[in-house]
N, C-alpha and C positions, 0 to 999 in steps of 0.2 A: 469378576470385575478385575481388570488389570491394575497392577500397582506400579507406580513409578517413584523412584528416588530422584534426587538432584544429580545432574551429570556435571561433575567437576573434575578436571584433570584426567579425563578418560576413565573415571570411576563413578559408580553409582553409590551415592552416600545419602544417609538419612538427613533430614532437616534437623536443626538444633531443637532438642527436646522432643523429637519424633512427631512434630506437629504436621498434620495433613489436612487436605480438603478433598471433596469429591467433584468430579466433572460429570455432568448429566447430558443425556440425549434430549434436546429440546422438543423432539417430535413425540417422545413417550414419557418424559419425566424420569426415566430410569437412570440410576447412577451407573456409569460405565467404567470409571477409573478412579483410583485413589492416588492423589498427587501429594508429593512432599511440599510443605509450605515454608518457603525460605525466610530466614531472618536476616538482619543486617550482617551478622557475623558470617552466615552462609554466603551471602553475596560478596563479602570481602574476600572469602576464601577463593571464590571463583575468579575474582579480579586478580588476586595474587597469582593464581595459576596461569591466567592469561598473560600477565606481566612477565612471569618467568619464561614462558614459552615464546614470547615475542622476538627476542634477538635471533634465535636460531631459525625461526620461521621466516622472518624478514630477510635473513641472509641467504636463504635458498633462492636460486634463480627462478624467474617466472615459469620456465619450462617445467621445473620440478614441482613447484606449487600447483601448476596446472595439471600435472599427472595425478596428483592426489585428488583434485577436485573432479576430474573426469571419472575417477574411480568412484567417488561419492555418487555422482550422477548415475553411473551404470548400476550400482547396487540399489539405489533408490528406484530405478526403472524396473529392476528384477522384483521389487516388492511393491510395485505400483498398485495392484489390486488391494493389498493389505492396507496401505496408506490411504487409498481412496475410500475404503469403507470406514476407517477410523475418522477420517476428515468429515465424512457425511454424518456419522453419528454424533460427532462432537459439535458440529455447527448447525445441523438440521437441514442442510442443503441437499439436493438430490445427488445420489451416488453417480448418476449419469453425468453430472457436471464435474464432480471431483475427479472422476476417472479420465475425463477428456480435457479439463481446463486446469484445475488446481495443481494436481501432481505433475502432469506434463510440463507446466510452466516452471515448477520448481526444478525439475530435471534440466530443463533447457537453460535455466539461470546459471547452474554450475558449469555446463559445457561452454556457454557463451563467454562468461567472464574468464574462464581458464584460458581460452584462446585469445580473448580481447587483450588481456594483460601482456601476452607474448608479442602482440603487434604494436604495443604502445611504445613510442620513442620520445625522447626529449628533442629539442631543436637547437640549431645554431642560429644566433641572431646577429646580423651585420650591424655594427655600430659606426655610423658615418663619421669620418674625420678623425677617428681615434684608432691607434694600433692595438685593438683589443680583440681577443677571441672570446666571445660570449656564448655560453650554452646553458640549457636548462636540463634538469633531471627531476625525477619523481621519487618521493619517499613515502612510506606508510606512516600513519600517525602514531600507531602503538596499539593500545587496547581500545577497541570500539564497543560501546554499549548499544545493543540493538533491542528496541522495545517493539514487540510484535503486536499487531491488531488481532481482534477476534473474528473478523469477517472472512478473511482469506489467510488463515493462520500460517500455513507453510509456504504458500506462494509469495506473500508479501514479506515474510521473514527471509526467505532464501534470495530474493532479488537484492536484498540489502547485504546479507552476510556473504553471498557468493562474490560480490564485488569487493567487499572488505577483505576477505581472505585472499583472493587473487592478488590484491594490491600489496599483500604482505602484512596486514594487520592480524591480530588475534581478536577473538570476540567473546563477549559475555552477553547472552541473550536473556531477556525477560519474556517468558512465555505468557501469552494472553491468559488471564485467569479463567475466563469463560471457555476457552478452547485451547488447552495446553498440550493435548495428547501427541499430535504429530511432531510438534517441536521437540518434545522429549524423545520420541521414537528416533528422531534424526541422530541422536547420540549413538544409537546402536550402529547406524550406517557409518558414522565417522570412525568408530572403533574398527569395524570390519574393513574399511578402506585403508587402515593403517595410518591415519592422520596423527601426527605427534600429539602427545598429551598436552592439554592446556590450550590448544589452538581454538577449539570450539567448546564452550561451556554453556549450559542451559539451566536456568533456575526458574522455578515456578513460585509465584507468590503475588502479593499485592503491589500495585504501583506505588503506594505510599511507603513501602519498605524497600523493595528491590529497585524500583525506578528512581526513587530519591537517592539511594546510595550510588547508583550509577552516575547520577548528576553531581553528587557532592564529592565523590572520591577522586583525589588528585591523580591517581594512577590510571584513571579512564581519560583517554585523550580526546574522544569524540563520541557523540551520541546520535543515533538515528532513530526516528520515530515515524511510524504511520499511525495516525490517530486523529483525535478531534482538535478543533481550534482551541478550546480552553486548555487542553493538555499541552498543546504546542506553546501557548502563551506561558504556561507554567515552566516549561523547559527553558524558554528564552530568559525568563526572569531568573531562574536558578543558575543558568550559565553565566549571566551577568554578575550575579552576586557571589559566585564561587571564587575561591582563591585562584584556581586555574580556569580561565575562560575557555570553554570548549566549543569548537565548531559544531554546528547542528545541521542535520539533514531532516527536514520536516515536511512530510506529505500529510496535509490536513484535510479539512472538510471541503464540500462543494455543494453547489445548487445549480447544476449544469442545465442550460437551456437546449431545447431542440426546436429549431425553426423549420416549419413546413410551409413551403411556398406553393402557390396554385399550380405551377407547372411541374410539380414533383411527380415521380413515379409513385402512384398512390399505394400500391401493394407493398412496395419496398419501404415506403415511409411508415405505413401502418405497422409492419413487422418490426421495424427498428424502434419505433416509439414504445411498443410493448416490451421488447427486449431491454430497452434503456431504463425502464423503471421497475421491471419485474425480475430481471436477472438477479440471482442470489437473494431473492425475496426483497429486493430493493435495498439490501444492506451493502451498498457499494458507494464509496466516497465520490465516485465520478458518475453516479447514476444521473441520467438525463431526466430529471424529475419535474422540469418545467416545460410544458408543451406550449410553444408560441405558434398559433395556428391561424393561417390566412383566412380572412372573413369569406372570401370567394368560395372556398371549399369546405367551410367550417361544418355545416350540417351533415353533408355526405360523409366526411371523414369521421366525425364523431359517431355517427350511426354504425359505421363499419368497425370502428375501434372498439366500441362497447360489445358488439357481437362477437368479436374475436376474443376479447379478454374473458368473456364468460365461458369460453371453451377450455381455458387453462385448467389442467388437472393438478389439484393440490393434494398432497398426501405424504406418506411416510418417506423418509429420506432413503431407505433401502429398497423401496418399490421401484423397479426399473421403469415403470410407466409414469412416475411422478415428474411433473414439470416445475412445480414450486413447492418448497418444503416449509419448515416452521421458522418463525422468527427465533432469535437467540434465547429469549427468556420471557417469562410472563411480565416482568417489570418493563422490559423493552416494548412488549406488545401494548401495554397500557400507555406508554409514552407515545407510540405511534397513533393509537386511537385518540389520545388527547389532542394531537394536531388536527385530526379530522373533525372532532367536535368543535374545536375553536374556529376552524375554517367555516363550518356551517353557521356558527354564531356571528361571524363577520360578514356573512352574505354569500358564501360559497354554496354551490348546488352539487350534491352527490349524484352522479349519473350512473355509477355502478359501484358495488362494493360498500365499504364503510362499516363493515362488521367484523368483530372478533368471532372466529369460528370455535364455538365451545361445545357443540353437540357431537355425539359419536358420528364418525370415528375420530374426530379431532379433539375430543374432550381432555385427553391426557397431554396434549402438546400446546404450542404457542402459535397457533395458526391465525393468519389474517388474510381477508379477501383482498385481491388487487383492487385498488380504489381509484376512481377518476372523479375529480372535483373541478367544475367549471366556474366561471365568473370570478376568477382570481385576479386581483389587481396588485400593483407593486407595493401598496401600503399594507398589504395583509401578511401575516406571519407565514402562511404557507408558501408565499412567493419568495420570502427572504431566508427562511431557516431550513436547515437540513433535517429531514425527517428520519432518514435511514430506515425506510420501510417502503412497501409497494404502494405508494401514494403519488399520483400524478396531478399536478396543478396545471390547469388549462387557462390560457389567456388568449383572447382574440385580438388580432391586429389588422390594420388596413394596408400599410405599406412596408416594404422591406426595411427602410430606414427606421421606422417605428419599431420593428422587430429587433433590429440591432441595438437600439437604445434600450429596449426592455431586456435583452440578453445581458447587457452590461450593467443592469440596475441593481445588482447585489454586491456585497463585499467580497464574494467568492469569485474566483476565476480559475477553476481547475480544468473543466472541459466544456465544449459546446459542439452542437451538431447542426448542420444545415442541409436541407433537402431541396434541390432544384435541378432541373435539366439544363439550365442556362449557365454555360461555363463562365461567362464574364460576370454574371451576378454572383456565382459561387466564389469566384476569386476575390471580388471586392468585399463580400460579406465576411469571408475568412480573414481578410486583412483588418477589418474594422472591429471584429469581436476580440475582446480581451480574455484570453484563455491560454493555459499551458498547452492544450491540445484542441484542435478543431477537426471534427470528423465531417467529411463531405460525402453525403449519400450513404452514411453508415453511422454507427454509434458504439461507444464504449469499447472499442478495440484497443488493445494494448499489446505491444510486442517487446520482448527483451532486447531486441536490436535497436529500438528507438527510444529517445528520452521521454520520460513521463514525470510530470510535476505541475504545480500550480503557481499562479501569480497572486498578488494581493494577499488576502487572508487565507488562501488555500495552501500556503506553505513557502518553504525556502529550499532551493536546490532541486536536483533531478535524480530520479532513479532510472535504471535501465540505460542501455546504449553506452557509448563511450563516455558521455556526460555523467552517467551514473557511476562508472568506475572512477572518474576523476574526483568525485566527491570524497573518496576515501584515500586520496593522495595529496601530499604537500608538494608544491612546486619549489624547487631550489634553483636559484640563478647563480651561475659560476662566471666570474669576470677574470680573465687571464690576460695580463699585460704582455704584449708581444712586440713592443717597440725595439728598435736597434739599440737604443740607450735608455736607461731608466730615467724617470722624471726627476728633475732637480729644480723645482719652482723657486727655491730660495737662493740658488746660486752658490751652494756650498762647494768648496774644493775637496777633491778626493784626499783622504788621509792614509 
């Protein structure tokens, strides 16, 4: 069992009092790592290290900071298989996914933002009728607190910290308590890359301790979170009540719809519907977990959908043939199953799945069958609330206008997908749907080069793309008087 200390100021240190906790493989229940459990004082030490490192790191030009981040990416790529296996064991997801999605996306984040910052410029703004030279520049905030989620621990952490570091900030990261291993391993990569001490610090522990200190501490200038709506609300309240109001980047929950029109490519739509709610065992904030299906093709589509879902291979995360792994914990599996049971009680009909897999070879893990429930209406919990598991809510509709109305009928607006071969219909549907991202004839695609984030209760700000980098920079306006003579509005004589 691997042992990890806290990574503060480029050193591995014990938590106060030597307190630890274990991280388990949810596929087997086996303890795979012992982690240091940070206290408030430990978190303050990490913040102090980041604060001390900030002036020198911010003073480096973007080219030099970028060189460090490219080196981090190259070392991470050289250790891809190691990180992929740890990520699979820590989360329960298939290693075939961590090898091709999670770790490559983390590598790409460092490369992209290292180059992106070098290309970012301020601008000169003409001011009509006044002899002013006006220009803008960008400045880092200072110490950024980054709170990582447990579903894509390294991918969603690095898309945040790569932008923050490229912008000239230093960071203190709170590793997800359920999946802390790869975030901690990243400390080894930063040391090998020669990144100055204090620029990257990672502490593992509870949100009620580490997270609260990141919010309360006046030396933390900004906090970024990928997490749930309730946690996002807590951060907003804490920021408002703190002595120093902190800007927040919040990527929160979703209940994304996928509209399937009668003129869709049926095979493409079927495969995307399955990917949209089964990828990562459905533990995806942007999961397209509401299928809005046209009445005209409803029966044929559902028959083929169920047939394909039943062929998905569920198994151990390190088995190369596994297509769906384990949910993150037994408690979370109970939560997912509770949604299913309540949906049935409200009138939903399970057409496949709906069971916790507890018999061998699944008895040691937290496995759940991919589940499809039809007869779901907007007044039902399953239509409105995020399950964060492989559960698809199906609603039948008659017209595209009705489907768009249904798509917008929740408080979330993170993502949405539309399947149709009619280009005009596609355009207008995408225009009318309220979502941070609209996928057209695809689903759940996300690229570091393009902005990602939600509207309404799905969050504030954007990650990825130029927009994601700008979240970690302050804009300063410079107004320079260039008139032939200085202003003298009161008519004073020169002395």
